[in-house]
N, CA, C and O atoms as a CHARMM CRD file, in Angstrom:
* protein
*
  360
    1    1 MET  N     79.77800 -47.06300 -22.83700 PROA 1      0.00000
    2    1 MET  CA    78.40200 -47.11100 -23.28000 PROA 1      0.00000
    3    1 MET  C     77.86400 -48.51300 -23.04200 PROA 1      0.00000
    4    1 MET  O     78.46300 -49.51000 -23.44400 PROA 1      0.00000
    5    2 GLU  N     76.71800 -48.56100 -22.37700 PROA 2      0.00000
    6    2 GLU  CA    76.11800 -49.84500 -22.03700 PROA 2      0.00000
    7    2 GLU  C     75.13400 -50.25400 -23.12700 PROA 2      0.00000
    8    2 GLU  O     74.35500 -49.43200 -23.61000 PROA 2      0.00000
    9    3 ILE  N     75.17200 -51.52000 -23.51000 PROA 3      0.00000
   10    3 ILE  CA    74.26400 -52.04300 -24.53400 PROA 3      0.00000
   11    3 ILE  C     73.26700 -52.96600 -23.84700 PROA 3      0.00000
   12    3 ILE  O     73.64600 -53.89200 -23.13100 PROA 3      0.00000
   13    4 LEU  N     71.98200 -52.69600 -24.07900 PROA 4      0.00000
   14    4 LEU  CA    70.92600 -53.53000 -23.52000 PROA 4      0.00000
   15    4 LEU  C     70.27100 -54.31100 -24.63800 PROA 4      0.00000
   16    4 LEU  O     70.03600 -53.78100 -25.72400 PROA 4      0.00000
   17    5 VAL  N     69.98100 -55.55200 -24.37600 PROA 5      0.00000
   18    5 VAL  CA    69.27600 -56.39500 -25.33300 PROA 5      0.00000
   19    5 VAL  C     67.87500 -56.61700 -24.78700 PROA 5      0.00000
   20    5 VAL  O     67.70000 -57.10300 -23.66900 PROA 5      0.00000
   21    6 LEU  N     66.87600 -56.25400 -25.59000 PROA 6      0.00000
   22    6 LEU  CA    65.48500 -56.38700 -25.16800 PROA 6      0.00000
   23    6 LEU  C     64.80900 -57.49700 -25.94700 PROA 6      0.00000
   24    6 LEU  O     65.08900 -57.71700 -27.12600 PROA 6      0.00000
   25    7 SER  N     63.92300 -58.18300 -25.27200 PROA 7      0.00000
   26    7 SER  CA    63.16100 -59.24100 -25.94100 PROA 7      0.00000
   27    7 SER  C     62.01300 -58.60900 -26.72500 PROA 7      0.00000
   28    7 SER  O     61.69400 -57.43500 -26.53300 PROA 7      0.00000
   29    8 ASN  N     61.40600 -59.37900 -27.59600 PROA 8      0.00000
   30    8 ASN  CA    60.25300 -58.90200 -28.36400 PROA 8      0.00000
   31    8 ASN  C     59.11400 -58.52400 -27.42700 PROA 8      0.00000
   32    8 ASN  O     58.41000 -57.54400 -27.67300 PROA 8      0.00000
   33    9 GLU  N     58.92700 -59.28000 -26.36900 PROA 9      0.00000
   34    9 GLU  CA    57.86000 -58.98900 -25.40800 PROA 9      0.00000
   35    9 GLU  C     58.09200 -57.64900 -24.72500 PROA 9      0.00000
   36    9 GLU  O     57.14900 -56.88300 -24.52600 PROA 9      0.00000
   37   10 GLU  N     59.33100 -57.36100 -24.36800 PROA 10     0.00000
   38   10 GLU  CA    59.65600 -56.08900 -23.73500 PROA 10     0.00000
   39   10 GLU  C     59.43700 -54.91700 -24.69400 PROA 10     0.00000
   40   10 GLU  O     58.96600 -53.85300 -24.29200 PROA 10     0.00000
   41   11 LEU  N     59.78200 -55.12300 -25.95100 PROA 11     0.00000
   42   11 LEU  CA    59.55800 -54.07400 -26.95100 PROA 11     0.00000
   43   11 LEU  C     58.06800 -53.83000 -27.16700 PROA 11     0.00000
   44   11 LEU  O     57.63700 -52.68400 -27.29500 PROA 11     0.00000
   45   12 LEU  N     57.28500 -54.89700 -27.20600 PROA 12     0.00000
   46   12 LEU  CA    55.83400 -54.75200 -27.37800 PROA 12     0.00000
   47   12 LEU  C     55.21200 -54.03300 -26.17400 PROA 12     0.00000
   48   12 LEU  O     54.31900 -53.20100 -26.33400 PROA 12     0.00000
   49   13 LYS  N     55.69700 -54.36200 -24.96400 PROA 13     0.00000
   50   13 LYS  CA    55.20400 -53.68900 -23.76800 PROA 13     0.00000
   51   13 LYS  C     55.54300 -52.19900 -23.82700 PROA 13     0.00000
   52   13 LYS  O     54.70000 -51.35600 -23.51800 PROA 13     0.00000
   53   14 PHE  N     56.75900 -51.88100 -24.21700 PROA 14     0.00000
   54   14 PHE  CA    57.17500 -50.48600 -24.35200 PROA 14     0.00000
   55   14 PHE  C     56.30500 -49.77000 -25.38800 PROA 14     0.00000
   56   14 PHE  O     55.88800 -48.63200 -25.17300 PROA 14     0.00000
   57   15 LYS  N     56.03800 -50.42800 -26.49400 PROA 15     0.00000
   58   15 LYS  CA    55.21800 -49.84000 -27.55200 PROA 15     0.00000
   59   15 LYS  C     53.82100 -49.52600 -27.03100 PROA 15     0.00000
   60   15 LYS  O     53.29900 -48.43700 -27.27200 PROA 15     0.00000
   61   16 ARG  N     53.21000 -50.47400 -26.31500 PROA 16     0.00000
   62   16 ARG  CA    51.86800 -50.24300 -25.77200 PROA 16     0.00000
   63   16 ARG  C     51.86700 -49.07200 -24.78500 PROA 16     0.00000
   64   16 ARG  O     50.96800 -48.23200 -24.81100 PROA 16     0.00000
   65   17 GLU  N     52.87800 -49.02400 -23.91900 PROA 17     0.00000
   66   17 GLU  CA    52.95900 -47.93500 -22.94100 PROA 17     0.00000
   67   17 GLU  C     53.15300 -46.58900 -23.63000 PROA 17     0.00000
   68   17 GLU  O     52.55200 -45.59300 -23.23000 PROA 17     0.00000
   69   18 LEU  N     53.97900 -46.55900 -24.64800 PROA 18     0.00000
   70   18 LEU  CA    54.23200 -45.32200 -25.38100 PROA 18     0.00000
   71   18 LEU  C     52.97400 -44.84700 -26.09900 PROA 18     0.00000
   72   18 LEU  O     52.63800 -43.66400 -26.04700 PROA 18     0.00000
   73   19 LEU  N     52.27900 -45.76200 -26.76700 PROA 19     0.00000
   74   19 LEU  CA    51.04600 -45.39500 -27.46700 PROA 19     0.00000
   75   19 LEU  C     49.97800 -44.92400 -26.48800 PROA 19     0.00000
   76   19 LEU  O     49.23800 -43.98600 -26.78500 PROA 19     0.00000
   77   20 GLU  N     49.88900 -45.56300 -25.32700 PROA 20     0.00000
   78   20 GLU  CA    48.91600 -45.15200 -24.31600 PROA 20     0.00000
   79   20 GLU  C     49.22900 -43.74300 -23.80100 PROA 20     0.00000
   80   20 GLU  O     48.32500 -42.93200 -23.60000 PROA 20     0.00000
   81   21 GLU  N     50.50200 -43.46700 -23.59200 PROA 21     0.00000
   82   21 GLU  CA    50.90200 -42.13700 -23.13200 PROA 21     0.00000
   83   21 GLU  C     50.59500 -41.06600 -24.17800 PROA 21     0.00000
   84   21 GLU  O     50.12700 -39.98100 -23.83200 PROA 21     0.00000
   85   22 ILE  N     50.84900 -41.35800 -25.43400 PROA 22     0.00000
   86   22 ILE  CA    50.53100 -40.41300 -26.52000 PROA 22     0.00000
   87   22 ILE  C     49.02500 -40.18100 -26.58300 PROA 22     0.00000
   88   22 ILE  O     48.56900 -39.04700 -26.73000 PROA 22     0.00000
   89   23 LYS  N     48.26200 -41.25700 -26.47100 PROA 23     0.00000
   90   23 LYS  CA    46.79800 -41.15100 -26.49600 PROA 23     0.00000
   91   23 LYS  C     46.31100 -40.26700 -25.35100 PROA 23     0.00000
   92   23 LYS  O     45.44000 -39.42200 -25.55600 PROA 23     0.00000
   93   24 ASN  N     46.85500 -40.44800 -24.15800 PROA 24     0.00000
   94   24 ASN  CA    46.46100 -39.62600 -23.00900 PROA 24     0.00000
   95   24 ASN  C     46.80400 -38.15400 -23.23200 PROA 24     0.00000
   96   24 ASN  O     46.01500 -37.27400 -22.88900 PROA 24     0.00000
   97   25 LEU  N     47.95700 -37.89000 -23.79600 PROA 25     0.00000
   98   25 LEU  CA    48.34700 -36.51000 -24.07600 PROA 25     0.00000
   99   25 LEU  C     47.39700 -35.85300 -25.07200 PROA 25     0.00000
  100   25 LEU  O     47.03500 -34.68800 -24.90900 PROA 25     0.00000
  101   26 LEU  N     46.99600 -36.58600 -26.08900 PROA 26     0.00000
  102   26 LEU  CA    46.09400 -36.03300 -27.09600 PROA 26     0.00000
  103   26 LEU  C     44.69900 -35.81200 -26.53900 PROA 26     0.00000
  104   26 LEU  O     44.03500 -34.84200 -26.90500 PROA 26     0.00000
  105   27 GLU  N     44.24600 -36.69300 -25.66200 PROA 27     0.00000
  106   27 GLU  CA    42.91500 -36.53600 -25.08000 PROA 27     0.00000
  107   27 GLU  C     42.86400 -35.36900 -24.10300 PROA 27     0.00000
  108   27 GLU  O     41.83100 -34.71000 -23.98700 PROA 27     0.00000
  109   28 ASP  N     43.95400 -35.10400 -23.40300 PROA 28     0.00000
  110   28 ASP  CA    43.99500 -34.03100 -22.41800 PROA 28     0.00000
  111   28 ASP  C     44.13600 -32.65300 -23.05100 PROA 28     0.00000
  112   28 ASP  O     43.92400 -31.63500 -22.39200 PROA 28     0.00000
  113   29 ARG  N     44.49400 -32.62500 -24.32700 PROA 29     0.00000
  114   29 ARG  CA    44.70100 -31.35800 -25.02000 PROA 29     0.00000
  115   29 ARG  C     43.35400 -30.66200 -25.24000 PROA 29     0.00000
  116   29 ARG  O     42.40200 -31.31300 -25.67100 PROA 29     0.00000
  117   30 PRO  N     43.24700 -29.37600 -24.95900 PROA 30     0.00000
  118   30 PRO  CA    41.97900 -28.67900 -25.18700 PROA 30     0.00000
  119   30 PRO  C     41.64700 -28.63800 -26.67900 PROA 30     0.00000
  120   30 PRO  O     42.53300 -28.62800 -27.53300 PROA 30     0.00000
  121   31 ALA  N     40.36000 -28.61400 -26.96200 PROA 31     0.00000
  122   31 ALA  CA    39.90800 -28.56400 -28.35400 PROA 31     0.00000
  123   31 ALA  C     40.39500 -27.27800 -29.00100 PROA 31     0.00000
  124   31 ALA  O     40.38900 -26.21700 -28.37700 PROA 31     0.00000
  125   32 GLU  N     40.81300 -27.37700 -30.24300 PROA 32     0.00000
  126   32 GLU  CA    41.30700 -26.19800 -30.95600 PROA 32     0.00000
  127   32 GLU  C     40.13700 -25.30900 -31.33200 PROA 32     0.00000
  128   32 GLU  O     39.12400 -25.77100 -31.85600 PROA 32     0.00000
  129   33 ARG  N     40.29800 -24.03300 -31.05500 PROA 33     0.00000
  130   33 ARG  CA    39.27400 -23.06600 -31.42200 PROA 33     0.00000
  131   33 ARG  C     39.46000 -22.67700 -32.88100 PROA 33     0.00000
  132   33 ARG  O     40.58600 -22.59100 -33.37000 PROA 33     0.00000
  133   34 PRO  N     38.35300 -22.44400 -33.57300 PROA 34     0.00000
  134   34 PRO  CA    38.49900 -21.94900 -34.94300 PROA 34     0.00000
  135   34 PRO  C     39.09600 -20.54800 -34.91000 PROA 34     0.00000
  136   34 PRO  O     38.93800 -19.83400 -33.92000 PROA 34     0.00000
  137   35 PRO  N     39.76900 -20.15200 -35.96400 PROA 35     0.00000
  138   35 PRO  CA    40.38500 -18.81500 -35.97400 PROA 35     0.00000
  139   35 PRO  C     39.31700 -17.72500 -35.91600 PROA 35     0.00000
  140   35 PRO  O     38.22100 -17.88300 -36.45200 PROA 35     0.00000
  141   36 GLN  N     39.65700 -16.61700 -35.25500 PROA 36     0.00000
  142   36 GLN  CA    38.72100 -15.50200 -35.14200 PROA 36     0.00000
  143   36 GLN  C     38.66300 -14.71300 -36.44600 PROA 36     0.00000
  144   36 GLN  O     37.60200 -14.21600 -36.82300 PROA 36     0.00000
  145   37 TRP  N     39.78700 -14.59500 -37.13200 PROA 37     0.00000
  146   37 TRP  CA    39.85800 -13.82700 -38.37100 PROA 37     0.00000
  147   37 TRP  C     40.14400 -14.75800 -39.53000 PROA 37     0.00000
  148   37 TRP  O     41.04200 -15.59700 -39.45900 PROA 37     0.00000
  149   38 LEU  N     39.37400 -14.60700 -40.60400 PROA 38     0.00000
  150   38 LEU  CA    39.50600 -15.45500 -41.78500 PROA 38     0.00000
  151   38 LEU  C     39.88500 -14.61100 -42.99200 PROA 38     0.00000
  152   38 LEU  O     39.47900 -13.45600 -43.11200 PROA 38     0.00000
  153   39 ARG  N     40.66300 -15.20100 -43.87600 PROA 39     0.00000
  154   39 ARG  CA    41.02100 -14.54400 -45.12900 PROA 39     0.00000
  155   39 ARG  C     39.89700 -14.74000 -46.15100 PROA 39     0.00000
  156   39 ARG  O     39.01300 -15.57700 -45.96800 PROA 39     0.00000
  157   40 SER  N     39.94900 -13.96600 -47.21000 PROA 40     0.00000
  158   40 SER  CA    38.90100 -14.01000 -48.23900 PROA 40     0.00000
  159   40 SER  C     38.69800 -15.41600 -48.79300 PROA 40     0.00000
  160   40 SER  O     37.56100 -15.86900 -48.92800 PROA 40     0.00000
  161   41 ALA  N     39.78500 -16.10600 -49.11200 PROA 41     0.00000
  162   41 ALA  CA    39.66400 -17.45000 -49.69000 PROA 41     0.00000
  163   41 ALA  C     38.97100 -18.40400 -48.72300 PROA 41     0.00000
  164   41 ALA  O     38.18600 -19.25400 -49.14200 PROA 41     0.00000
  165   42 GLN  N     39.25900 -18.26400 -47.42800 PROA 42     0.00000
  166   42 GLN  CA    38.62200 -19.13100 -46.43400 PROA 42     0.00000
  167   42 GLN  C     37.12000 -18.84500 -46.35400 PROA 42     0.00000
  168   42 GLN  O     36.31500 -19.76900 -46.24200 PROA 42     0.00000
  169   43 VAL  N     36.75100 -17.57800 -46.41200 PROA 43     0.00000
  170   43 VAL  CA    35.33900 -17.19600 -46.33800 PROA 43     0.00000
  171   43 VAL  C     34.59900 -17.70000 -47.57600 PROA 43     0.00000
  172   43 VAL  O     33.50200 -18.24800 -47.47300 PROA 43     0.00000
  173   44 ARG  N     35.20900 -17.50900 -48.74500 PROA 44     0.00000
  174   44 ARG  CA    34.56800 -17.97600 -49.98400 PROA 44     0.00000
  175   44 ARG  C     34.35100 -19.48200 -49.95200 PROA 44     0.00000
  176   44 ARG  O     33.29500 -19.97300 -50.34900 PROA 44     0.00000
  177   45 LYS  N     35.34100 -20.20300 -49.48400 PROA 45     0.00000
  178   45 LYS  CA    35.22500 -21.66600 -49.42400 PROA 45     0.00000
  179   45 LYS  C     34.16300 -22.07800 -48.40800 PROA 45     0.00000
  180   45 LYS  O     33.36100 -22.97400 -48.67000 PROA 45     0.00000
  181   46 MET  N     34.15900 -21.42000 -47.24700 PROA 46     0.00000
  182   46 MET  CA    33.19700 -21.75100 -46.19100 PROA 46     0.00000
  183   46 MET  C     31.76300 -21.49700 -46.64100 PROA 46     0.00000
  184   46 MET  O     30.86900 -22.29800 -46.36800 PROA 46     0.00000
  185   47 LEU  N     31.54800 -20.37200 -47.33600 PROA 47     0.00000
  186   47 LEU  CA    30.20600 -20.00400 -47.76300 PROA 47     0.00000
  187   47 LEU  C     29.84600 -20.53600 -49.14600 PROA 47     0.00000
  188   47 LEU  O     28.68200 -20.49500 -49.54500 PROA 47     0.00000
  189   48 GLY  N     30.83600 -21.03100 -49.87500 PROA 48     0.00000
  190   48 GLY  CA    30.58200 -21.53900 -51.22400 PROA 48     0.00000
  191   48 GLY  C     30.19400 -20.43100 -52.18300 PROA 48     0.00000
  192   48 GLY  O     29.26800 -20.58400 -52.97900 PROA 48     0.00000
  193   49 ILE  N     30.90600 -19.30900 -52.10400 PROA 49     0.00000
  194   49 ILE  CA    30.57600 -18.16300 -52.95100 PROA 49     0.00000
  195   49 ILE  C     31.77900 -17.76800 -53.80400 PROA 49     0.00000
  196   49 ILE  O     32.91300 -18.16200 -53.53300 PROA 49     0.00000
  197   50 SER  N     31.50300 -16.98400 -54.83300 PROA 50     0.00000
  198   50 SER  CA    32.55300 -16.52600 -55.74200 PROA 50     0.00000
  199   50 SER  C     33.21300 -15.27000 -55.18200 PROA 50     0.00000
  200   50 SER  O     32.69100 -14.64300 -54.26100 PROA 50     0.00000
  201   51 PRO  N     34.38000 -14.90300 -55.75400 PROA 51     0.00000
  202   51 PRO  CA    35.02300 -13.64900 -55.33100 PROA 51     0.00000
  203   51 PRO  C     34.11000 -12.43100 -55.53800 PROA 51     0.00000
  204   51 PRO  O     34.11100 -11.50800 -54.72400 PROA 51     0.00000
  205   52 GLY  N     33.34100 -12.43200 -56.61500 PROA 52     0.00000
  206   52 GLY  CA    32.43700 -11.31600 -56.88800 PROA 52     0.00000
  207   52 GLY  C     31.33600 -11.19200 -55.84800 PROA 52     0.00000
  208   52 GLY  O     30.97200 -10.08600 -55.45000 PROA 52     0.00000
  209   53 THR  N     30.80500 -12.32800 -55.40900 PROA 53     0.00000
  210   53 THR  CA    29.76000 -12.30900 -54.38200 PROA 53     0.00000
  211   53 THR  C     30.32300 -11.77000 -53.07000 PROA 53     0.00000
  212   53 THR  O     29.67100 -10.98300 -52.38300 PROA 53     0.00000
  213   54 LEU  N     31.53000 -12.19500 -52.73000 PROA 54     0.00000
  214   54 LEU  CA    32.15800 -11.68900 -51.51000 PROA 54     0.00000
  215   54 LEU  C     32.39500 -10.18400 -51.61900 PROA 54     0.00000
  216   54 LEU  O     32.20700  -9.45300 -50.64700 PROA 54     0.00000
  217   55 GLN  N     32.80000  -9.72800 -52.78200 PROA 55     0.00000
  218   55 GLN  CA    33.00200  -8.29700 -52.98800 PROA 55     0.00000
  219   55 GLN  C     31.68500  -7.54700 -52.80800 PROA 55     0.00000
  220   55 GLN  O     31.66100  -6.48200 -52.19200 PROA 55     0.00000
  221   56 ASN  N     30.58500  -8.09500 -53.34300 PROA 56     0.00000
  222   56 ASN  CA    29.27300  -7.45300 -53.17700 PROA 56     0.00000
  223   56 ASN  C     28.88300  -7.37400 -51.69900 PROA 56     0.00000
  224   56 ASN  O     28.31600  -6.37200 -51.26400 PROA 56     0.00000
  225   57 LEU  N     29.17900  -8.41000 -50.93000 PROA 57     0.00000
  226   57 LEU  CA    28.87700  -8.39000 -49.49400 PROA 57     0.00000
  227   57 LEU  C     29.66200  -7.27400 -48.79700 PROA 57     0.00000
  228   57 LEU  O     29.15200  -6.61700 -47.89000 PROA 57     0.00000
  229   58 ARG  N     30.90800  -7.07000 -49.23300 PROA 58     0.00000
  230   58 ARG  CA    31.73000  -5.99600 -48.66700 PROA 58     0.00000
  231   58 ARG  C     31.19800  -4.62900 -49.06700 PROA 58     0.00000
  232   58 ARG  O     30.97500  -3.76800 -48.21600 PROA 58     0.00000
  233   59 VAL  N     30.99400  -4.43100 -50.37000 PROA 59     0.00000
  234   59 VAL  CA    30.59300  -3.12900 -50.91400 PROA 59     0.00000
  235   59 VAL  C     29.24900  -2.68400 -50.34400 PROA 59     0.00000
  236   59 VAL  O     29.05300  -1.50000 -50.06900 PROA 59     0.00000
  237   60 ASN  N     28.32900  -3.61900 -50.16800 PROA 60     0.00000
  238   60 ASN  CA    27.00000  -3.28700 -49.66600 PROA 60     0.00000
  239   60 ASN  C     26.94900  -3.20400 -48.14400 PROA 60     0.00000
  240   60 ASN  O     25.88400  -2.96900 -47.57400 PROA 60     0.00000
  241   61 GLY  N     28.09100  -3.39500 -47.48100 PROA 61     0.00000
  242   61 GLY  CA    28.13500  -3.28000 -46.03000 PROA 61     0.00000
  243   61 GLY  C     27.49900  -4.43800 -45.28600 PROA 61     0.00000
  244   61 GLY  O     27.23500  -4.34000 -44.08800 PROA 61     0.00000
  245   62 ILE  N     27.25400  -5.52500 -45.98200 PROA 62     0.00000
  246   62 ILE  CA    26.63600  -6.68900 -45.35000 PROA 62     0.00000
  247   62 ILE  C     27.64900  -7.44800 -44.49500 PROA 62     0.00000
  248   62 ILE  O     27.31000  -7.99300 -43.44500 PROA 62     0.00000
  249   63 LEU  N     28.88400  -7.47200 -44.95900 PROA 63     0.00000
  250   63 LEU  CA    29.92800  -8.19000 -44.23200 PROA 63     0.00000
  251   63 LEU  C     31.12800  -7.27100 -44.00900 PROA 63     0.00000
  252   63 LEU  O     31.85800  -6.97100 -44.95300 PROA 63     0.00000
  253   64 PRO  N     31.33700  -6.82500 -42.77600 PROA 64     0.00000
  254   64 PRO  CA    32.48200  -5.95900 -42.48400 PROA 64     0.00000
  255   64 PRO  C     33.80300  -6.70500 -42.67000 PROA 64     0.00000
  256   64 PRO  O     33.85500  -7.93200 -42.59400 PROA 64     0.00000
  257   65 TYR  N     34.84400  -5.95600 -42.90800 PROA 65     0.00000
  258   65 TYR  CA    36.16700  -6.55600 -43.11100 PROA 65     0.00000
  259   65 TYR  C     37.22300  -5.57700 -42.65000 PROA 65     0.00000
  260   65 TYR  O     36.94900  -4.39600 -42.43800 PROA 65     0.00000
  261   66 ARG  N     38.42000  -6.07800 -42.50100 PROA 66     0.00000
  262   66 ARG  CA    39.58000  -5.24100 -42.18700 PROA 66     0.00000
  263   66 ARG  C     40.62000  -5.51300 -43.25500 PROA 66     0.00000
  264   66 ARG  O     40.87800  -6.66800 -43.59700 PROA 66     0.00000
  265   67 LYS  N     41.21100  -4.46800 -43.77900 PROA 67     0.00000
  266   67 LYS  CA    42.24800  -4.63200 -44.78800 PROA 67     0.00000
  267   67 LYS  C     43.59100  -4.32800 -44.15000 PROA 67     0.00000
  268   67 LYS  O     43.81400  -3.24500 -43.60900 PROA 67     0.00000
  269   68 ILE  N     44.47100  -5.29600 -44.22500 PROA 68     0.00000
  270   68 ILE  CA    45.82300  -5.14100 -43.68300 PROA 68     0.00000
  271   68 ILE  C     46.78100  -5.44800 -44.81900 PROA 68     0.00000
  272   68 ILE  O     46.82700  -6.56900 -45.32400 PROA 68     0.00000
  273   69 GLY  N     47.54400  -4.43900 -45.21400 PROA 69     0.00000
  274   69 GLY  CA    48.38800  -4.60400 -46.39000 PROA 69     0.00000
  275   69 GLY  C     47.47900  -4.82200 -47.59400 PROA 69     0.00000
  276   69 GLY  O     46.59200  -4.01100 -47.86300 PROA 69     0.00000
  277   70 GLY  N     47.69600  -5.89400 -48.30400 PROA 70     0.00000
  278   70 GLY  CA    46.84200  -6.20700 -49.44500 PROA 70     0.00000
  279   70 GLY  C     45.83900  -7.30500 -49.15500 PROA 70     0.00000
  280   70 GLY  O     45.14500  -7.75900 -50.06400 PROA 70     0.00000
  281   71 SER  N     45.74700  -7.74500 -47.89900 PROA 71     0.00000
  282   71 SER  CA    44.85800  -8.85400 -47.53900 PROA 71     0.00000
  283   71 SER  C     43.64500  -8.35700 -46.76500 PROA 71     0.00000
  284   71 SER  O     43.74500  -7.44600 -45.94400 PROA 71     0.00000
  285   72 MET  N     42.50700  -8.96800 -47.04000 PROA 72     0.00000
  286   72 MET  CA    41.27800  -8.63700 -46.33000 PROA 72     0.00000
  287   72 MET  C     40.96500  -9.75200 -45.34800 PROA 72     0.00000
  288   72 MET  O     41.09800 -10.93500 -45.66200 PROA 72     0.00000
  289   73 PHE  N     40.54300  -9.34900 -44.14200 PROA 73     0.00000
  290   73 PHE  CA    40.22600 -10.29700 -43.09200 PROA 73     0.00000
  291   73 PHE  C     38.79800 -10.07000 -42.62400 PROA 73     0.00000
  292   73 PHE  O     38.32300  -8.93600 -42.56000 PROA 73     0.00000
  293   74 TYR  N     38.12200 -11.16400 -42.29800 PROA 74     0.00000
  294   74 TYR  CA    36.72900 -11.12800 -41.88100 PROA 74     0.00000
  295   74 TYR  C     36.61600 -11.78500 -40.51100 PROA 74     0.00000
  296   74 TYR  O     37.20800 -12.83600 -40.26700 PROA 74     0.00000
  297   75 ASN  N     35.85600 -11.16200 -39.62300 PROA 75     0.00000
  298   75 ASN  CA    35.65300 -11.69200 -38.29500 PROA 75     0.00000
  299   75 ASN  C     34.65600 -12.85300 -38.37000 PROA 75     0.00000
  300   75 ASN  O     33.58000 -12.71000 -38.95100 PROA 75     0.00000
  301   76 ALA  N     35.00900 -13.99300 -37.78700 PROA 76     0.00000
  302   76 ALA  CA    34.16000 -15.18200 -37.83000 PROA 76     0.00000
  303   76 ALA  C     32.80000 -14.91300 -37.19300 PROA 76     0.00000
  304   76 ALA  O     31.78700 -15.43900 -37.65600 PROA 76     0.00000
  305   77 ALA  N     32.76600 -14.10000 -36.13400 PROA 77     0.00000
  306   77 ALA  CA    31.49400 -13.78500 -35.47700 PROA 77     0.00000
  307   77 ALA  C     30.58100 -12.98300 -36.40700 PROA 77     0.00000
  308   77 ALA  O     29.36700 -13.18600 -36.40100 PROA 77     0.00000
  309   78 ASP  N     31.15100 -12.07300 -37.20900 PROA 78     0.00000
  310   78 ASP  CA    30.35200 -11.31000 -38.17000 PROA 78     0.00000
  311   78 ASP  C     29.75600 -12.23200 -39.22700 PROA 78     0.00000
  312   78 ASP  O     28.61500 -12.04000 -39.64800 PROA 78     0.00000
  313   79 ILE  N     30.50800 -13.21100 -39.64900 PROA 79     0.00000
  314   79 ILE  CA    30.00600 -14.15900 -40.65000 PROA 79     0.00000
  315   79 ILE  C     28.85200 -14.96100 -40.06600 PROA 79     0.00000
  316   79 ILE  O     27.84400 -15.18100 -40.73800 PROA 79     0.00000
  317   80 GLN  N     28.99200 -15.39800 -38.82600 PROA 80     0.00000
  318   80 GLN  CA    27.91300 -16.16000 -38.17000 PROA 80     0.00000
  319   80 GLN  C     26.65100 -15.31500 -38.04500 PROA 80     0.00000
  320   80 GLN  O     25.55300 -15.79900 -38.31800 PROA 80     0.00000
  321   81 ARG  N     26.80100 -14.04500 -37.63100 PROA 81     0.00000
  322   81 ARG  CA    25.62700 -13.16100 -37.51600 PROA 81     0.00000
  323   81 ARG  C     24.95600 -12.96900 -38.87000 PROA 81     0.00000
  324   81 ARG  O     23.72900 -12.99300 -38.96600 PROA 81     0.00000
  325   82 MET  N     25.75100 -12.77900 -39.91000 PROA 82     0.00000
  326   82 MET  CA    25.20400 -12.58700 -41.24600 PROA 82     0.00000
  327   82 MET  C     24.42100 -13.82200 -41.68400 PROA 82     0.00000
  328   82 MET  O     23.34800 -13.70900 -42.27500 PROA 82     0.00000
  329   83 MET  N     24.96700 -15.00100 -41.38900 PROA 83     0.00000
  330   83 MET  CA    24.30500 -16.23100 -41.80100 PROA 83     0.00000
  331   83 MET  C     23.00800 -16.47500 -41.03000 PROA 83     0.00000
  332   83 MET  O     22.09100 -17.12200 -41.53500 PROA 83     0.00000
  333   84 LYS  N     22.94100 -15.95700 -39.81400 PROA 84     0.00000
  334   84 LYS  CA    21.71200 -16.09800 -39.01300 PROA 84     0.00000
  335   84 LYS  C     20.69000 -15.02800 -39.35600 PROA 84     0.00000
  336   84 LYS  O     19.58200 -15.03400 -38.82000 PROA 84     0.00000
  337   85 GLY  N     21.04700 -14.11700 -40.23700 PROA 85     0.00000
  338   85 GLY  CA    20.11600 -13.09200 -40.67400 PROA 85     0.00000
  339   85 GLY  C     20.22100 -11.78800 -39.91700 PROA 85     0.00000
  340   85 GLY  O     19.49400 -10.83700 -40.20500 PROA 85     0.00000
  341   86 GLY  N     21.12400 -11.73700 -38.95000 PROA 86     0.00000
  342   86 GLY  CA    21.33000 -10.49700 -38.19300 PROA 86     0.00000
  343   86 GLY  C     22.25100  -9.57200 -38.92600 PROA 86     0.00000
  344   86 GLY  O     22.93500  -9.97900 -39.86600 PROA 86     0.00000
  345   87 LYS  N     22.27700  -8.33600 -38.50900 PROA 87     0.00000
  346   87 LYS  CA    23.17400  -7.37000 -39.14300 PROA 87     0.00000
  347   87 LYS  C     24.55200  -7.51400 -38.53900 PROA 87     0.00000
  348   87 LYS  O     24.71400  -7.44600 -37.32100 PROA 87     0.00000
  349   88 ALA  N     25.54100  -7.71200 -39.38300 PROA 88     0.00000
  350   88 ALA  CA    26.93200  -7.77300 -38.92000 PROA 88     0.00000
  351   88 ALA  C     27.37900  -6.34800 -38.69600 PROA 88     0.00000
  352   88 ALA  O     27.28200  -5.50400 -39.58600 PROA 88     0.00000
  353   89 ASN  N     27.87600  -6.08400 -37.48500 PROA 89     0.00000
  354   89 ASN  CA    28.32200  -4.70500 -37.21900 PROA 89     0.00000
  355   89 ASN  C     29.82000  -4.62900 -37.36600 PROA 89     0.00000
  356   89 ASN  O     30.52400  -5.55800 -36.97200 PROA 89     0.00000
  357   90 GLY  N     30.30900  -3.58400 -37.90200 PROA 90     0.00000
  358   90 GLY  CA    31.74200  -3.49500 -38.10000 PROA 90     0.00000
  359   90 GLY  C     32.20100  -2.12100 -37.91100 PROA 90     0.00000
  360   90 GLY  O     33.39400  -1.84600 -38.03800 PROA 90     0.00000
């Protein structure tokens, strides 16, 4: 096993190169898309509404949802249409 001794200047140069490479990797990464399907808690937090208000939106057909197991999911596009005043279709 070979042992190398590096000077402080060499370590600083390596650090700068490593940080620059990490920065380039992060910049080249595509922007993360928001999730298409949201859970009830996420919708309530996003809209600033109570569980009862969300239930009323479901019951009155204003906001379509899908129930999988015991969890309800809402399509982000339906939420956007509802907020713009359009009818969310489901």
